[in-house]
Structures are given as structure tokens and as C-alpha cells.
C-alpha atoms as a printed R data frame, in Angstrom:
    type eleno elety resid chain resno       x      y      z
1   ATOM     1    CA   MET     A     1 101.716 33.620  0.695
2   ATOM     2    CA   LYS     A     2  98.274 33.935  2.276
3   ATOM     3    CA   SER     A     3  99.234 31.307  4.888
4   ATOM     4    CA   LEU     A     4 102.447 33.173  5.647
5   ATOM     5    CA   MET     A     5 100.553 36.439  6.062
6   ATOM     6    CA   MET     A     6  98.064 34.778  8.429
7   ATOM     7    CA   LEU     A     7 100.960 33.400 10.490
8   ATOM     8    CA   VAL     A     8 102.535 36.863 10.747
9   ATOM     9    CA   LEU     A     9  99.244 38.432 11.830
10  ATOM    10    CA   LEU     A    10  98.648 35.695 14.392
11  ATOM    11    CA   SER     A    11 102.147 36.160 15.824
12  ATOM    12    CA   ALA     A    12 101.603 39.918 16.104
13  ATOM    13    CA   ALA     A    13  98.288 39.376 17.881
14  ATOM    14    CA   LEU     A    14  99.946 37.060 20.387
15  ATOM    15    CA   VAL     A    15 102.653 39.642 21.118
16  ATOM    16    CA   LEU     A    16 100.048 42.356 21.663
17  ATOM    17    CA   ALA     A    17  98.105 40.043 23.975
18  ATOM    18    CA   VAL     A    18 101.056 39.685 26.382
19  ATOM    19    CA   PRO     A    19 100.447 41.956 29.429
20  ATOM    20    CA   ALA     A    20 102.799 44.936 29.647
21  ATOM    21    CA   MET     A    21 103.062 44.448 33.414
22  ATOM    22    CA   SER     A    22 104.774 41.284 34.617
23  ATOM    23    CA   GLN     A    23 106.053 39.673 37.774
24  ATOM    24    CA   VAL     A    24 109.750 40.469 38.113
25  ATOM    25    CA   PRO     A    25 111.750 37.222 38.320
26  ATOM    26    CA   ASP     A    26 113.718 36.884 41.532
27  ATOM    27    CA   THR     A    27 116.882 36.273 39.511
28  ATOM    28    CA   LEU     A    28 116.680 39.743 37.935
29  ATOM    29    CA   ARG     A    29 116.463 43.170 39.553
30  ATOM    30    CA   ALA     A    30 113.566 42.158 41.770
31  ATOM    31    CA   TYR     A    31 114.671 44.438 44.604
32  ATOM    32    CA   GLY     A    32 115.494 48.081 44.998
33  ATOM    33    CA   VAL     A    33 116.444 50.888 47.347
34  ATOM    34    CA   LEU     A    34 114.506 54.146 47.447
35  ATOM    35    CA   ASN     A    35 116.472 57.011 45.973
36  ATOM    36    CA   LEU     A    36 114.515 60.162 46.993
37  ATOM    37    CA   SER     A    37 114.243 61.808 50.389
38  ATOM    38    CA   VAL     A    38 110.555 60.865 50.336
39  ATOM    39    CA   ALA     A    39 109.223 58.499 47.661
40  ATOM    40    CA   ASN     A    40 105.516 58.834 46.926
41  ATOM    41    CA   MET     A    41 103.645 55.561 46.451
42  ATOM    42    CA   ARG     A    42 100.511 55.721 44.306
43  ATOM    43    CA   ALA     A    43  97.514 53.492 43.695
44  ATOM    44    CA   GLU     A    44  98.166 53.494 39.937
45  ATOM    45    CA   PRO     A    45 101.277 54.210 37.847
46  ATOM    46    CA   ASP     A    46 100.420 57.837 37.159
47  ATOM    47    CA   PHE     A    47 101.230 61.158 38.839
48  ATOM    48    CA   SER     A    48  97.511 61.991 38.967
49  ATOM    49    CA   SER     A    49  96.718 58.796 40.893
50  ATOM    50    CA   GLU     A    50  95.974 58.883 44.628
51  ATOM    51    CA   MET     A    51  99.011 58.810 46.910
52  ATOM    52    CA   ILE     A    52  98.615 55.863 49.282
53  ATOM    53    CA   SER     A    53 101.867 55.922 51.261
54  ATOM    54    CA   GLN     A    54 105.497 57.014 51.206
55  ATOM    55    CA   GLY     A    55 108.912 55.464 51.687
56  ATOM    56    CA   LEU     A    56 112.208 57.025 52.728
57  ATOM    57    CA   LEU     A    57 115.627 57.363 51.126
58  ATOM    58    CA   GLY     A    58 117.759 54.254 51.615
59  ATOM    59    CA   MET     A    59 114.771 52.000 52.337
60  ATOM    60    CA   PRO     A    60 115.000 48.525 50.748
61  ATOM    61    CA   VAL     A    61 111.970 47.357 48.774
62  ATOM    62    CA   ARG     A    62 110.747 44.329 46.853
63  ATOM    63    CA   VAL     A    63 109.907 45.044 43.202
64  ATOM    64    CA   LEU     A    64 106.796 43.011 42.450
65  ATOM    65    CA   GLN     A    65 105.876 44.277 38.991
66  ATOM    66    CA   SER     A    66 107.578 46.425 36.412
67  ATOM    67    CA   LYS     A    67 105.928 48.596 33.813
68  ATOM    68    CA   THR     A    68 106.983 52.178 33.077
69  ATOM    69    CA   TRP     A    69 106.691 52.587 36.858
70  ATOM    70    CA   GLN     A    70 107.666 50.056 39.531
71  ATOM    71    CA   TYR     A    71 105.174 48.301 41.798
72  ATOM    72    CA   ILE     A    72 106.948 47.830 45.142
73  ATOM    73    CA   ARG     A    73 106.466 46.407 48.619
74  ATOM    74    CA   THR     A    74 108.042 48.323 51.515
75  ATOM    75    CA   PRO     A    75 109.373 46.782 54.758
76  ATOM    76    CA   ASP     A    76 106.004 47.428 56.457
77  ATOM    77    CA   ARG     A    77 104.430 45.216 53.726
78  ATOM    78    CA   TYR     A    78 102.631 48.090 52.008
79  ATOM    79    CA   GLU     A    79 102.397 48.022 48.218
80  ATOM    80    CA   GLY     A    80 102.124 50.749 45.611
81  ATOM    81    CA   TRP     A    81 103.533 52.278 42.430
82  ATOM    82    CA   VAL     A    82 106.590 54.553 42.393
83  ATOM    83    CA   HIS     A    83 108.131 56.493 39.534
84  ATOM    84    CA   PRO     A    84 111.446 54.996 38.332
85  ATOM    85    CA   VAL     A    85 113.341 58.061 39.591
86  ATOM    86    CA   ALA     A    86 112.307 57.060 43.112
87  ATOM    87    CA   VAL     A    87 113.939 53.626 43.198
88  ATOM    88    CA   ARG     A    88 117.285 52.145 42.244
89  ATOM    89    CA   LEU     A    89 116.642 48.612 40.994
90  ATOM    90    CA   MET     A    90 118.954 45.917 42.348
91  ATOM    91    CA   THR     A    91 119.542 42.207 42.313
92  ATOM    92    CA   ARG     A    92 119.353 40.295 45.579
93  ATOM    93    CA   GLU     A    93 123.157 40.379 45.789
94  ATOM    94    CA   GLU     A    94 123.279 44.145 45.234
95  ATOM    95    CA   LEU     A    95 120.647 44.697 47.903
96  ATOM    96    CA   GLU     A    96 122.544 42.534 50.372
97  ATOM    97    CA   ALA     A    97 125.683 44.597 49.661
98  ATOM    98    CA   TRP     A    98 123.727 47.815 50.293
99  ATOM    99    CA   ASN     A    99 122.348 46.429 53.547
100 ATOM   100    CA   ARG     A   100 125.813 45.421 54.751
101 ATOM   101    CA   ALA     A   101 127.388 48.788 53.954
102 ATOM   102    CA   GLU     A   102 128.003 51.292 56.736
103 ATOM   103    CA   LYS     A   103 125.317 53.995 56.764
104 ATOM   104    CA   ILE     A   104 124.512 57.344 58.235
105 ATOM   105    CA   VAL     A   105 120.977 58.001 59.516
106 ATOM   106    CA   VAL     A   106 119.404 61.439 59.169
107 ATOM   107    CA   THR     A   107 118.221 62.540 62.616
108 ATOM   108    CA   ALA     A   108 117.133 66.120 61.814
109 ATOM   109    CA   HIS     A   109 113.609 66.636 60.551
110 ATOM   110    CA   TYR     A   110 114.853 68.388 57.433
111 ATOM   111    CA   GLY     A   111 118.108 69.304 55.746
112 ATOM   112    CA   PHE     A   112 120.220 68.999 52.610
113 ATOM   113    CA   VAL     A   113 123.043 66.930 51.222
114 ATOM   114    CA   ARG     A   114 125.450 69.384 49.566
115 ATOM   115    CA   SER     A   115 127.609 69.014 46.480
116 ATOM   116    CA   LEU     A   116 130.616 70.333 48.420
117 ATOM   117    CA   PRO     A   117 131.408 70.408 52.151
118 ATOM   118    CA   ARG     A   118 130.120 73.979 52.496
119 ATOM   119    CA   ALA     A   119 126.817 75.388 53.711
120 ATOM   120    CA   ASP     A   120 126.485 77.548 50.569
121 ATOM   121    CA   ALA     A   121 127.135 74.694 48.110
122 ATOM   122    CA   LEU     A   122 124.380 73.578 45.756
123 ATOM   123    CA   PRO     A   123 122.237 70.723 47.089
124 ATOM   124    CA   VAL     A   124 122.352 67.183 45.798
125 ATOM   125    CA   SER     A   125 118.958 66.594 47.424
126 ATOM   126    CA   ASP     A   126 116.950 67.319 50.523
127 ATOM   127    CA   VAL     A   127 116.705 64.759 53.343
128 ATOM   128    CA   VAL     A   128 114.261 64.023 56.166
129 ATOM   129    CA   ALA     A   129 114.456 62.170 59.460
130 ATOM   130    CA   GLY     A   130 114.932 58.444 58.969
131 ATOM   131    CA   ASP     A   131 116.668 58.691 55.597
132 ATOM   132    CA   ARG     A   132 119.729 56.460 55.248
133 ATOM   133    CA   LEU     A   133 122.772 57.029 53.045
134 ATOM   134    CA   ARG     A   134 125.960 55.031 52.583
135 ATOM   135    CA   TYR     A   135 128.810 56.354 54.720
136 ATOM   136    CA   GLU     A   136 131.919 57.083 52.643
137 ATOM   137    CA   GLY     A   137 134.054 59.152 55.029
138 ATOM   138    CA   ARG     A   138 134.341 62.349 57.020
139 ATOM   139    CA   MET     A   139 135.555 65.786 56.030
140 ATOM   140    CA   GLY     A   140 135.592 68.395 58.774
141 ATOM   141    CA   HIS     A   141 132.029 69.029 59.917
142 ATOM   142    CA   TYR     A   142 130.585 66.893 57.115
143 ATOM   143    CA   TYR     A   143 130.027 63.241 56.302
144 ATOM   144    CA   LEU     A   144 130.765 62.146 52.757
145 ATOM   145    CA   VAL     A   145 127.813 59.985 51.676
146 ATOM   146    CA   SER     A   146 126.589 58.156 48.596
147 ATOM   147    CA   TYR     A   147 123.108 57.416 47.300
148 ATOM   148    CA   PRO     A   148 121.690 54.131 46.000
149 ATOM   149    CA   ASP     A   149 122.188 55.420 42.431
150 ATOM   150    CA   GLY     A   150 125.825 56.333 43.079
151 ATOM   151    CA   ARG     A   151 125.509 60.093 43.534
152 ATOM   152    CA   ARG     A   152 127.760 61.541 46.211
153 ATOM   153    CA   GLY     A   153 127.508 64.509 48.520
154 ATOM   154    CA   TYR     A   154 128.195 65.969 51.927
155 ATOM   155    CA   ILE     A   155 125.843 66.231 54.890
156 ATOM   156    CA   ASP     A   156 126.482 68.380 57.952
157 ATOM   157    CA   ARG     A   157 127.248 66.170 60.940
158 ATOM   158    CA   SER     A   158 124.641 68.058 63.004
159 ATOM   159    CA   LEU     A   159 121.943 66.528 60.758
160 ATOM   160    CA   ALA     A   160 122.903 62.854 60.973
161 ATOM   161    CA   GLN     A   161 124.712 60.120 62.859
162 ATOM   162    CA   PRO     A   162 126.614 56.995 61.849
163 ATOM   163    CA   GLU     A   163 124.109 54.156 62.063
164 ATOM   164    CA   ARG     A   164 126.030 52.162 64.674
165 ATOM   165    CA   GLU     A   165 126.372 55.201 66.946
166 ATOM   166    CA   TRP     A   166 122.708 56.080 66.423
167 ATOM   167    CA   ARG     A   167 121.609 52.544 67.173
168 ATOM   168    CA   ARG     A   168 123.501 52.509 70.471
169 ATOM   169    CA   SER     A   169 121.537 55.581 71.580
170 ATOM   170    CA   LEU     A   170 118.105 54.096 70.841
171 ATOM   171    CA   ARG     A   171 115.558 53.498 73.586
172 ATOM   172    CA   TRP     A   172 112.220 51.743 73.065
173 ATOM   173    CA   ASN     A   173 110.446 53.231 76.059
174 ATOM   174    CA   ALA     A   174 107.700 55.798 76.467
175 ATOM   175    CA   ASP     A   175 110.025 58.574 77.635
176 ATOM   176    CA   ALA     A   176 112.108 58.321 74.484
177 ATOM   177    CA   VAL     A   177 109.217 57.957 72.030
178 ATOM   178    CA   LEU     A   178 107.186 60.738 73.646
179 ATOM   179    CA   HIS     A   179 110.222 62.997 73.582
180 ATOM   180    CA   THR     A   180 110.321 62.561 69.803
181 ATOM   181    CA   ALA     A   181 106.598 62.846 69.055
182 ATOM   182    CA   PRO     A   182 106.153 66.522 70.091
183 ATOM   183    CA   THR     A   183 109.116 67.569 67.934
184 ATOM   184    CA   LEU     A   184 106.747 67.124 64.975
185 ATOM   185    CA   THR     A   185 104.242 69.611 66.446
186 ATOM   186    CA   GLY     A   186 102.827 71.816 63.708
187 ATOM   187    CA   VAL     A   187 103.799 69.518 60.841
188 ATOM   188    CA   PRO     A   188 100.825 69.641 58.453
189 ATOM   189    CA   TYR     A   189  98.436 66.766 57.929
190 ATOM   190    CA   LEU     A   190  99.075 65.053 54.611
191 ATOM   191    CA   TRP     A   191  96.962 62.155 53.418
192 ATOM   192    CA   ALA     A   192  99.287 59.126 53.059
193 ATOM   193    CA   GLY     A   193 102.212 61.164 54.409
194 ATOM   194    CA   THR     A   194 104.875 59.323 56.415
195 ATOM   195    CA   SER     A   195 107.692 61.852 56.783
196 ATOM   196    CA   SER     A   196 108.498 65.035 58.628
197 ATOM   197    CA   LYS     A   197 107.326 66.949 55.535
198 ATOM   198    CA   GLY     A   198 103.748 65.876 56.271
199 ATOM   199    CA   VAL     A   199 101.917 63.034 58.003
200 ATOM   200    CA   ASP     A   200  98.474 61.536 58.281
201 ATOM   201    CA   CYS     A   201  97.430 60.056 61.635
202 ATOM   202    CA   SER     A   202  98.960 56.606 61.180
203 ATOM   203    CA   GLY     A   203 101.869 58.096 59.255
204 ATOM   204    CA   PHE     A   204 102.653 60.220 62.306
205 ATOM   205    CA   VAL     A   205 102.798 57.104 64.502
206 ATOM   206    CA   ARG     A   206 104.871 55.278 61.896
207 ATOM   207    CA   THR     A   207 107.287 58.202 61.458
208 ATOM   208    CA   VAL     A   208 107.889 58.701 65.177
209 ATOM   209    CA   LEU     A   209 108.477 54.994 65.751
210 ATOM   210    CA   PHE     A   210 110.750 54.673 62.712
211 ATOM   211    CA   MET     A   211 112.915 57.429 64.179
212 ATOM   212    CA   HIS     A   212 113.517 54.833 66.926
213 ATOM   213    CA   ASP     A   213 114.121 52.081 64.343
214 ATOM   214    CA   ILE     A   214 110.705 50.512 64.979
215 ATOM   215    CA   ILE     A   215 108.724 49.233 61.990
216 ATOM   216    CA   ILE     A   216 104.960 49.072 62.466
217 ATOM   217    CA   PRO     A   217 102.160 48.436 59.940
218 ATOM   218    CA   ARG     A   218 101.157 51.422 57.828
219 ATOM   219    CA   ASP     A   219  97.434 52.091 58.396
220 ATOM   220    CA   ALA     A   220  95.581 52.801 61.642
221 ATOM   221    CA   SER     A   221  93.349 49.753 61.123
222 ATOM   222    CA   GLN     A   222  96.490 47.603 60.756
223 ATOM   223    CA   GLN     A   223  98.266 49.228 63.704
224 ATOM   224    CA   ALA     A   224  95.217 48.425 65.840
225 ATOM   225    CA   ARG     A   225  95.934 44.714 65.422
226 ATOM   226    CA   VAL     A   226  99.481 44.674 66.846
227 ATOM   227    CA   GLY     A   227 100.597 44.676 70.467
228 ATOM   228    CA   ARG     A   228  98.172 44.064 73.328
229 ATOM   229    CA   ARG     A   229  94.629 45.431 73.159
230 ATOM   230    CA   ILE     A   230  93.336 47.416 76.125
231 ATOM   231    CA   ASP     A   231  89.703 48.236 76.813
232 ATOM   232    CA   ILE     A   232  89.948 51.756 78.191
233 ATOM   233    CA   ALA     A   233  88.683 52.365 81.743
234 ATOM   234    CA   PRO     A   234  86.250 55.295 82.158
235 ATOM   235    CA   ASP     A   235  88.893 57.259 84.065
236 ATOM   236    CA   PHE     A   236  91.730 56.199 81.701
237 ATOM   237    CA   SER     A   237  93.591 54.748 84.687
238 ATOM   238    CA   ASN     A   238  94.641 51.588 82.842
239 ATOM   239    CA   LEU     A   239  96.445 53.494 80.078
240 ATOM   240    CA   GLU     A   240 100.162 54.227 80.099
241 ATOM   241    CA   PRO     A   241 102.082 56.957 78.272
242 ATOM   242    CA   GLY     A   242 103.178 55.600 74.901
243 ATOM   243    CA   ASP     A   243 100.064 53.481 74.363
244 ATOM   244    CA   LEU     A   244  98.276 53.924 71.046
245 ATOM   245    CA   VAL     A   245  94.654 55.062 71.256
246 ATOM   246    CA   PHE     A   246  92.263 54.350 68.399
247 ATOM   247    CA   PHE     A   247  89.151 56.134 67.189
248 ATOM   248    CA   GLY     A   248  86.435 55.521 64.647
249 ATOM   249    CA   ARG     A   249  82.976 54.068 64.255
250 ATOM   250    CA   LYS     A   250  81.707 52.084 67.206
251 ATOM   251    CA   ALA     A   251  80.081 48.723 66.591
252 ATOM   252    CA   THR     A   252  76.310 48.584 66.288
253 ATOM   253    CA   ALA     A   253  73.830 45.798 65.629
254 ATOM   254    CA   GLU     A   254  74.095 46.610 61.910
255 ATOM   255    CA   GLU     A   255  77.758 47.576 61.491
256 ATOM   256    CA   LYS     A   256  81.145 46.376 62.697
257 ATOM   257    CA   GLU     A   257  83.613 48.547 64.575
258 ATOM   258    CA   ARG     A   258  85.833 50.523 62.170
259 ATOM   259    CA   VAL     A   259  89.159 52.151 63.094
260 ATOM   260    CA   THR     A   260  89.847 55.424 61.268
261 ATOM   261    CA   HIS     A   261  92.247 57.376 63.506
262 ATOM   262    CA   VAL     A   262  95.164 56.791 65.902
263 ATOM   263    CA   ALA     A   263  97.172 58.808 68.434
264 ATOM   264    CA   PHE     A   264  99.885 58.446 71.067
265 ATOM   265    CA   TYR     A   265  98.609 58.623 74.641
266 ATOM   266    CA   LEU     A   266 100.684 61.117 76.651
267 ATOM   267    CA   GLY     A   267  99.190 60.558 80.105
268 ATOM   268    CA   GLY     A   268  96.911 62.832 82.116
269 ATOM   269    CA   LYS     A   269  94.122 62.192 79.567
270 ATOM   270    CA   ARG     A   270  96.114 63.963 76.836
271 ATOM   271    CA   PHE     A   271  97.116 62.562 73.457
272 ATOM   272    CA   ILE     A   272  99.129 63.732 70.449
273 ATOM   273    CA   HIS     A   273  97.979 63.097 66.899
274 ATOM   274    CA   SER     A   274  97.851 64.393 63.339
275 ATOM   275    CA   GLN     A   275  94.521 65.940 62.441
276 ATOM   276    CA   GLY     A   276  94.895 69.162 60.473
277 ATOM   277    CA   ASP     A   277  98.396 69.253 61.885
278 ATOM   278    CA   VAL     A   278 100.300 67.496 64.655
279 ATOM   279    CA   HIS     A   279  99.048 68.755 68.011
280 ATOM   280    CA   VAL     A   280  98.068 67.732 71.540
281 ATOM   281    CA   SER     A   281  94.426 67.198 72.518
282 ATOM   282    CA   SER     A   282  92.656 66.067 75.685
283 ATOM   283    CA   PHE     A   283  89.873 63.737 76.757
284 ATOM   284    CA   ASP     A   284  89.209 65.935 79.816
285 ATOM   285    CA   PRO     A   285  86.314 68.418 79.456
286 ATOM   286    CA   ALA     A   286  88.044 70.693 81.985
287 ATOM   287    CA   ASP     A   287  91.216 70.867 79.886
288 ATOM   288    CA   PRO     A   288  91.602 73.831 77.466
289 ATOM   289    CA   LEU     A   289  92.712 71.242 74.869
290 ATOM   290    CA   PHE     A   290  89.518 69.198 75.250
291 ATOM   291    CA   ASP     A   291  88.581 67.345 72.049
292 ATOM   292    CA   GLU     A   292  84.920 66.350 72.281
293 ATOM   293    CA   PHE     A   293  84.793 65.031 68.736
294 ATOM   294    CA   ASN     A   294  87.505 62.450 69.309
295 ATOM   295    CA   LEU     A   295  86.310 61.558 72.822
296 ATOM   296    CA   ASN     A   296  82.950 60.605 71.324
297 ATOM   297    CA   ARG     A   297  84.544 58.242 68.821
298 ATOM   298    CA   LEU     A   298  87.191 56.713 71.111
299 ATOM   299    CA   LEU     A   299  87.343 52.916 70.713
300 ATOM   300    CA   PHE     A   300  90.250 51.223 72.536
301 ATOM   301    CA   ALA     A   301  94.012 51.294 73.027
302 ATOM   302    CA   THR     A   302  96.953 49.009 72.368
303 ATOM   303    CA   ARG     A   303 100.275 48.655 74.157
304 ATOM   304    CA   ILE     A   304 103.169 48.079 71.757
305 ATOM   305    CA   LEU     A   305 106.457 49.299 73.261
306 ATOM   306    CA   PRO     A   306 107.093 46.267 75.528
307 ATOM   307    CA   TYR     A   307 106.520 43.964 72.545
308 ATOM   308    CA   ILE     A   308 108.998 45.275 69.961
309 ATOM   309    CA   CYS     A   309 110.553 42.210 68.282
310 ATOM   310    CA   ARG     A   310 108.452 40.023 70.590
311 ATOM   311    CA   LYS     A   311 105.103 40.087 68.774
312 ATOM   312    CA   PRO     A   312 104.350 39.762 65.046
313 ATOM   313    CA   LEU     A   313 104.635 42.883 62.869
314 ATOM   314    CA   LEU     A   314 106.553 44.863 65.512
315 ATOM   315    CA   GLU     A   315 110.027 44.817 63.993
316 ATOM   316    CA   THR     A   316 113.210 46.841 63.592
317 ATOM   317    CA   THR     A   317 115.693 47.173 60.741
318 ATOM   318    CA   GLU     A   318 117.749 44.509 62.521
319 ATOM   319    CA   THR     A   319 114.926 41.949 62.288
320 ATOM   320    CA   ASN     A   320 112.967 42.934 59.146
321 ATOM   321    CA   GLU     A   321 113.799 40.602 56.279
322 ATOM   322    CA   LEU     A   322 114.224 43.298 53.627
323 ATOM   323    CA   TYR     A   323 116.842 45.043 55.770
324 ATOM   324    CA   ILE     A   324 118.791 41.986 56.835
325 ATOM   325    CA   GLY     A   325 118.823 40.243 53.476
326 ATOM   326    CA   GLY     A   326 116.860 40.205 50.303
327 ATOM   327    CA   SER     A   327 113.981 37.907 51.135
328 ATOM   328    CA   ASP     A   328 110.440 38.963 51.831
């Protein structure tokens, strides 16, 4: 009896020793699609933990670990914890079916999917620019759409476009991108924010580019390593509108250069960025928008727009592996 009791206790100890968090086997629901207009990603699986990034509705993700929350990797290769409400878990086959399905893309900065095709109907959820929903049909001035979890609703056609139609209208040039960037003017700064509800500096760049179907790394320090680096001339003459300009700590004998901020260069020594809110600033002391603080910490620029799908980590949803299949 004593030996049997010892065996039971040993078995219980071994069960308790197994980690609660485990790698999700690829054969199970190791993938998912984000199910909220904006899904908050956190450093730890707790609502009080620091938010480190965000993903958008309809975005495919890799599920790396599963506990009470899900530890995911987004198409820009960023990793963090999301609450289970935020993601619909899928097998590889289910994700591939979602990716193949016809979608609508939200083009307005903010709006609602309604429970009925009427402006006064109760909402199913809010939506932001870049969200994607499955296209199910058309009813008058509304698209009938479905969510990753199967919910259905109606979105006003003024807020979205069928993905194929939207894709045909895309342009990856400075005129197009810099037409979009100022439409976020006044959007508040939000640490780790990557949507039109709120953006940090690199989240602003990421959000604007994603509205043109461009996927770029998440953080400013990561964005600084893609495209072609440009050492900025004293008169800024070698910069072009649409270039990214980077700021931070300049290298010294004791410390390495450190990128902490990023902006879009507009031309004429002006740039647009998120710092407090999204606004335009200038490197020119004679300009009313002169920003001495950021001029003093200016580091370098990069040129990315000519290199979309031509250099590493500058992708689109047509080339990113999570969007075109289920691999990562």
C-alpha cells in the first residue's frame, strides 16, 4: 500500500511539473485570424501587462504558445500575448481557406459593422482602416460580411472596398503614401499603437504603409534596417518625399547609435510623425513648424518605396507567407 501511495504521489508531482505553456503542434490549431478591430498584444498574458503592439481584424497569425492567452506572431514577425477573444484559432487548412476567401478591406479610419443594413442598427463591432472581413454579398448600400469567428454583419459601402478592387487602386509611390499620411493628423500618440485609433511613431509609419498593403517591421529600430540607407546632406538635398527619417542617440566613443523615433519626409525640410499626436514639423529654423529638438537628434534616412517586394522585410499581403498560405 505504501509503495502504491508513493507511486501516486510521484505521478502527481510529474503532472504538476509539466509547464502550463507549450508549443502548439503544427498539426493542431497552430494558426489564427485576429477577431477584433484592433487586437492588443501584451508582453505577458495579463491585462495589466505592457502593450507592445497591435494587430488588425482579419490578420493571419501564427500561434506559438497556448496558455489561458495565446502567444502569437504577426505577419511583421512581432510576437506577443493576446486574449482569446482577440483571435480565432485555426488549423493550417482553415487559415488557407480564410486567405483564399474574397474579402472587403476597410478604407475609412473608423466605422461600424451593423447587425442590419441600416445606419441606426446595433453594431456588431467597430472597424478601423486596414481591417479585413470575408465578403458574403451586397445589399443596397451595404456589404454583407463575416468575421473569423462566424459572426455576420453589414458595413456601409462608403467605409470599405472589395479587396480586388482596392488592390487595383494601390500605388506604392510617394504621392500616394503622402496623401494618406496627413489623413491621420491629430490622431493621438499611443505607445505600441498601430491603428487609426492611436499610433506611436513607428506604428504611424506601419499603419500608413499597411493602408497601401505594405508590410514593414514593427519598431523604428527595425524599420531603420530595411531599404537603402541615406546619410543626410546638410541642406537635405539628397532626400526625397516618402523617405523615412530616423532620430535618436548619436554614436559616441562610449555608446553606439540608437534609433528611437521615425517620421515620413514630406519635402521642403518638413516631416510628419507621431509625437504627442500626428502632426507636421520642420527642420528649417525659419519655418513656423521648426522642431529644434528633433533636428538635434536627427540620425539618417532610408528609402523604401522603390524596394517593396525587392528587398528583405518589405512585403505585401500578396508575398507575406502568413497571408498566402499557412507557413511562417
